[in-house]
N, C-alpha and C positions, 0 to 999 in steps of 0.2 A: 390424288390432285398433284402431288409432287412429281410423281412420274411424267405426267403430261406437261407440267411446266419445264422439265428438263428436255423434253422433245421439242417444245416450241423454243427454248432458248438456243437449242442446236441449229433448228432451222433458221432462226432469226440471224444467227451468227453466219450461217451459210450464205444467207442473202447478202449480208454486209461484205463478205469475202469476194463474192461474185461481182459486187459493185466496184470493186478495185480495178477489175479488168487487167489482171496480170495472171499469167499462166499459173504460177505457184499459188496464188490465192485461190484460183478456180479448182486446183487439185485438193487443197485443203477444204474447200466447200464441199467437193464430192465426197471426201471422207466423213465430214460432219453428216451429210444427207445419208450416206450408207450406214453409218452407226446408228442414226435415229431409226432408219428402216428396220436393222437388225433388232433394236430394242423392241420396237412394236411387234414384230414377228415373234419374237422370243416369249413377249407377254402373252401374245394370243395363244401360242401353243401351250403355254402353261395352264391356261384356263380350259383347255380342251378336256373332256372326260377321258379317263384312261380305262383300259380293259382290266377286268378283275385279275388278280394274280392267281395262278393255280398252285 
């Protein structure tokens, strides 16, 4: 549950940064969104089954 609350916090912060309507804040929002996406992809890749080691 803590993992998803971290993602939600980042996305909420990104929304607040976009609302400022300044280029630097929009860039920071993009970084936050990118990071949240990377964390979600990393987590989903870690849950995939792996091939047996030979």
